[in-house]
C-alpha positions in Angstrom: 142.7 -7.4 2.1 141.3 -10.9 1.3 137.6 -10.5 1.3 134.7 -12.9 0.7 131.4 -11.5 -0.5 128.3 -13.5 -0.3 125.1 -12.3 -1.9 125.1 -10.7 -5.4 121.6 -9.2 -5.4 120.7 -5.7 -6.4 122.7 -4.3 -3.6 125.4 -6.9 -3.3 126.6 -6.9 -6.9 127.7 -3.2 -7.0 129.2 -3.5 -3.5 131.3 -6.5 -4.5 132.4 -4.6 -7.6 133.4 -1.6 -5.5 135.5 -3.8 -3.2 137.4 -5.2 -6.2 137.9 -1.7 -7.6 139.3 -0.5 -4.3 142.1 -3.1 -4.6 140.8 -5.8 -2.3 141.3 -9.5 -3.2 137.6 -10.5 -3.6 136.1 -14.0 -3.7 132.3 -14.1 -4.3 129.6 -16.7 -3.8 126.0 -16.6 -4.9 123.4 -19.3 -5.1 122.8 -18.3 -8.7 126.4 -18.4 -10.0 125.6 -16.5 -13.2 125.2 -13.3 -11.2 128.9 -13.1 -10.9 129.3 -12.8 -14.7 128.5 -9.1 -14.4 131.7 -8.6 -12.4 133.7 -9.3 -15.6 136.5 -11.3 -14.1 137.5 -8.8 -11.5 136.8 -11.3 -8.7 137.3 -15.0 -7.9 134.0 -17.0 -8.0 133.7 -19.8 -5.4 131.5 -22.8 -5.7 130.6 -23.0 -2.0 130.5 -20.9 1.1 133.4 -22.9 2.5 135.6 -22.2 -0.5 134.8 -18.5 -0.4 135.5 -18.2 3.3 138.6 -20.4 3.6 141.2 -17.8 3.2 139.2 -14.7 4.0 140.2 -12.2 6.6 136.8 -10.6 6.3 133.6 -12.0 4.9 130.6 -9.7 3.9 127.1 -11.0 3.7 124.4 -9.0 1.9 121.3 -11.1 1.9 117.5 -10.6 1.8 116.3 -11.7 5.3 117.0 -13.6 8.5 116.5 -17.0 7.0 119.1 -16.4 4.3 121.7 -15.0 6.7 121.1 -17.7 9.3 121.5 -20.4 6.6 124.8 -18.9 5.3 126.3 -18.1 8.7 125.1 -21.1 10.8 124.1 -23.7 8.3 120.8 -25.3 7.4 119.7 -28.7 8.5 120.0 -31.3 5.7 118.8 -34.9 5.3 120.2 -37.1 8.0 120.6 -34.3 10.5 123.8 -33.0 8.8 124.5 -29.4 8.3 125.6 -27.7 5.0 128.7 -25.7 4.7 128.5 -22.4 6.5 130.6 -19.5 7.7 131.1 -20.4 11.4 132.6 -23.8 10.3 134.6 -22.3 7.4 136.2 -19.1 8.7 139.6 -19.1 10.3 140.3 -17.9 13.8 140.4 -14.2 14.0 138.3 -13.6 10.8 135.5 -11.1 10.9 132.0 -11.6 9.5 130.3 -8.3 8.5 126.6 -8.7 8.1 125.3 -5.8 6.0 121.7 -7.1 5.7 118.7 -5.8 7.6 118.2 -8.6 10.1 116.6 -8.9 13.5 118.5 -8.0 16.7 117.7 -11.5 17.9 119.6 -13.1 15.0 122.5 -10.7 15.5 122.7 -11.9 19.1 122.9 -15.5 17.9 125.5 -14.7 15.3 127.7 -12.8 17.7 127.7 -15.7 20.1 128.3 -18.4 17.5 131.3 -16.5 15.9 132.8 -15.7 19.3 132.6 -19.4 20.3 134.5 -20.2 17.1 137.2 -17.7 17.8 135.9 -15.3 15.1 134.3 -11.8 15.3 131.0 -10.5 14.2 130.1 -7.0 13.1 126.6 -5.8 12.2 126.8 -3.1 9.6 123.4 -2.6 7.9 123.2 0.2 5.4 120.9 3.1 4.3 120.8 3.6 0.6 119.4 2.1 -2.6 121.2 0.3 -5.4 122.2 3.5 -7.1 123.8 4.6 -3.8 125.6 1.3 -3.6 126.9 1.7 -7.1 128.2 5.2 -6.3 129.6 4.3 -2.9 127.2 6.7 -1.2 125.8 4.2 1.3 125.5 5.2 5.0 126.8 2.4 7.2 125.6 1.8 10.8 128.1 -0.4 12.5 128.4 -2.1 15.9 130.8 -4.7 17.2 134.0 -5.3 19.2 136.3 -2.3 18.6 139.1 -4.4 17.2 136.7 -6.1 14.8 135.3 -2.7 13.7 138.8 -1.5 12.9 139.6 -4.6 10.9 136.3 -4.1 9.0 136.8 -0.4 8.5 138.8 -0.6 5.2 136.1 -2.7 3.7 133.3 -0.5 4.9 135.1 2.6 3.7 135.3 1.2 0.2 131.5 0.8 0.2 130.2 4.0 1.8 130.2 7.7 2.2 130.1 7.5 6.0 130.3 5.0 8.9 128.5 5.5 12.1 129.6 3.2 15.0 126.8 2.9 17.5 128.2 0.5 20.1 130.2 -2.6 20.9 127.2 -5.0 20.8 126.5 -5.9 17.2 122.7 -6.0 17.5 122.6 -2.3 18.4 123.3 -1.5 14.7 120.3 -3.6 13.8 118.1 -1.7 16.2 119.2 1.6 14.6 118.6 0.3 11.1 115.1 -0.9 12.0 114.3 2.4 13.7 115.4 4.3 10.5 113.4 2.0 8.2 110.3 2.5 10.4 110.7 6.3 10.1 111.0 6.0 6.3 107.9 3.7 6.1 106.0 6.2 8.3 106.9 9.0 5.9 105.6 7.0 3.0 102.3 6.5 4.8 102.1 10.3 5.5 103.0 11.1 1.9 100.2 8.9 0.7 97.6 10.5 2.9 98.8 14.1 2.1 98.8 13.5 -1.6 95.3 11.8 -1.5 94.0 14.8 0.5 95.5 17.3 -2.0 94.2 15.4 -5.1 90.7 14.9 -3.7 90.6 18.6 -2.9 91.6 19.5 -6.5 95.3 20.0 -6.3 97.5 18.3 -8.9 99.9 15.9 -7.2 102.8 17.2 -9.3 102.2 20.7 -7.9 102.7 19.5 -4.4 106.2 18.1 -4.9 108.1 21.4 -5.3 106.3 22.9 -2.4 107.3 20.0 -0.1 110.9 20.1 -1.3 111.3 23.9 -0.9 109.0 24.5 2.0 109.7 21.7 4.5 113.1 21.3 6.3 115.2 18.3 5.6 112.9 17.2 2.8 115.3 15.8 0.1 114.1 12.2 0.8 110.5 13.3 0.9 110.9 15.0 -2.4 112.5 12.0 -4.0 109.7 9.7 -2.9 107.1 12.4 -3.5 108.0 12.5 -7.1 107.4 8.8 -7.5 104.1 9.0 -5.6 102.9 12.1 -7.6 103.6 10.3 -10.9 102.6 6.8 -9.8 105.9 5.4 -11.0 106.9 2.6 -8.7 109.1 0.6 -11.1 111.9 -0.4 -11.3 112.0 -1.0 -7.6 114.9 0.4 -5.6 113.6 -1.4 -2.5 110.8 -3.8 -3.0 107.6 -3.4 -1.0 107.7 -7.0 0.2 111.1 -6.2 1.8 109.5 -3.2 3.5 106.9 -5.6 5.0 109.7 -7.9 6.2 111.4 -4.9 7.9 108.2 -3.7 9.7 107.6 -7.2 11.0 111.2 -7.1 12.4 110.5 -3.8 14.0 107.4 -5.1 15.7 109.2 -8.3 16.8 112.0 -6.3 18.4 109.6 -3.8 19.9 107.6 -6.6 21.5 110.8 -8.1 23.0 111.6 -4.6 24.4 108.1 -4.1 25.7 107.7 -0.9 23.5 104.2 -0.2 22.1 104.4 0.9 18.5 100.8 1.4 17.2 101.9 3.2 14.0 104.2 0.2 13.2 101.2 -2.1 13.6 99.2 0.0 11.2 102.0 0.1 8.7 102.3 -3.7 8.8 98.6 -4.0 7.9 98.9 -1.5 5.1 102.0 -3.3 3.7 100.1 -6.5 3.8 97.2 -4.9 2.0 99.5 -3.4 -0.7 101.2 -6.8 -1.1 97.9 -8.6 -1.5 96.8 -6.3 -4.2 99.9 -7.1 -6.2 102.5 -4.4 -5.2 105.0 -6.8 -3.5 107.6 -6.5 -6.3 107.1 -2.7 -6.9 109.1 -0.1 -5.1 107.9 0.3 -1.5 106.8 3.9 -2.2 103.8 2.1 -3.8 102.5 1.9 -0.2 101.5 5.6 -0.5 99.0 4.8 -3.3 96.8 2.9 -0.8 95.5 6.2 0.6 94.5 7.3 -2.9 92.6 4.1 -3.5 90.7 4.4 -0.2 89.8 8.0 -1.1 88.2 6.7 -4.4 90.9 8.2 -6.6 92.2 6.5 -9.7 95.6 4.8 -9.4 98.0 7.1 -11.2 100.1 4.2 -12.3 97.2 3.1 -14.5 96.8 6.6 -16.1 
């Protein structure tokens, strides 16, 4: 299949490579063109969004936030009121845009409407998994969109993931599921931080707590992985930056407000993410959020030991 891939960040780069390895005809575009050098000639490098999308049956975007996705898909105002090249103007009739970024349900609404008006289809397919999972094709995809568009997108999604979960025909439903999942993960980090601070302040070595959690609590593989980082105070390199976690919690609260759903824990998490970001943890792994509890308890930061 002829696929355009836009966004070669920590997640996008291995994903584009896996599409090429799966036999797809891949054209990539990234604002920093040198990022494509790591793909070692296995793809075509476009100089613009329009060039990347012109012949594509499917285009995948893997970008950092709403602003980046909106700019690429719908265009950004330029001097004189003109609009830069973008996907809606560049994709052919019948093409499918797969957004794999964590974006707001509200933006997914707008993208679905804009692509439909242009005779194209839009599928939201955000993922659970870090860069190592992207490299190993172990991502979990949450997808939503028109059934025929989902089926057209399926070979691409299968080349990137270990599993695809279709949650509905309205694209924004996938974004709701993704935000709900990220909220649960962030809540776990907060709980880990408080549990480890309590244990340490009471005289238990943090490293001694990890195997107990892994073996003693059900479904605790993720808790164990993050618990190891928290116990050792090792938050670099970042698999998922704390500043992106803050972005996602803000999206959760925005969507919850629109749905009239009170989420007091999410409000607390936002404040704690802001506090961690202000103290300089924005570019560290988001598990650094857990170290705030230790700081409030008067414990030394293990990353400084």
